[in-house]
N, C-alpha and C positions, 0 to 999 in steps of 0.2 A: 795521539802522538804514536803511541805504541804502535797502532796499526800501520802507521806509515814506516815505521822502523821495520817491522815482520814483513811490510810489502817489499821493501827494498831488498831485504835479505832474501825474500823468495825469488825475486826477478834475478838477483845474482845468481843464486844456485840452481835456479831452473834454466838460464842460459847455459850456467857451466854444465849440467848434467845433460842439456840438450847437444850441446857440441861434442861432450866427451861422456857418454852413457858409460863406459866401462869403469870409469872412476866409481860412480854409484855402486855397480855389480861387485866389484872389488872390495867396496867399503862392506858391503851386505855380507860378502863371504866370509869375512874375517870375524871370528867370535867376539862377541862384547859381553864387556865385565857385568855384573849385575848394576854395579852402580851406574855405568854407561847407558845402560838400557833405561832405567829409571829417568835419567836425564833426557833421553830421546823421546821416551813417550811421555814424560812430563811437559816437553815442548809441544809435542803432537796434541796433548789435551790443551795446552794453552792456545795453540795456533787456532785449533777448531772453536773454542769458546769466544776467541778475538774475532773470527770471522762472523759468527752468529751475532755478537755484540755490534758489528760494523754495519750489518747488512738489516737489522731491524729497523732504522729510520729509512731506508732506502727504498725507492719506487721502482717498481719494473719487475720484469722475469728473471734478468740474469743475476741480478743481486740475490732474489729468493733462490735461486738455484745454487749460488754460492753458500747460502745459509743452511741449505740441506746438505751440501758438502760437509760444511762445517760441523753440523750435528753429528754426521756420519764419522767424520774424524775424532771428534770426542769420545763418542760411543766405543769406538773401535781402540782407541788409546786407554781407555778405562778398562775395557776387557782384557787387553793385552797385557796392561800392568798387573793383574790380579791373576793371571793363569799362565799356564806352561806352553799356551798355544803361541806364544811369540817364537818360539824355537821351529815350530812346524812352518810359521807364516815366513819368518826368513828365509829357511830352506826351501818354501815354494817360490819366493822371489828369486832365489839365487839361479833357479832353473830356467826363468823366463828369457826370450832372446832380447837383443838390444832395443829392436824396436819398441817393445812394451815400456822399456826405461826412458827413451824417447818420448812417447806418448804422456808417460807420468811427468817427465820435466816438463813438457809443454803445459800441462795439468796445472803444476805448481808456478810455472811463469805467468799464465792467466790470473791465477788466484794472488799472486802479488800484484799485478796490475790494477786488479779491482779493489784490492786492499788500499792502496795509494789512492785511487779515485774515487773511493767512497767516502 
């Protein structure tokens, strides 16, 4: 049930960011407080583990690719929560063109569909 809710949230945010990627870029440019960063990284870690859990029983290549992406998300979230690399990562992301954010939004949208269908 939680995977369906997160899938729906991913679809909505993916569509929003696909249509208006400047919203995501502007949000990343603003400085986040330590508490908000912990909440965001906690959500990323939970989302990564949820993806891993939902694709373990699935058969096929696409769910396995989603599982690998979930593992990468979880590891990246854990590494960013414990280091000062989060500032460098956020600065790196804000320098990217809008096309990068559209591709990222498309990936989030597809992951949301996979979560709902899995």
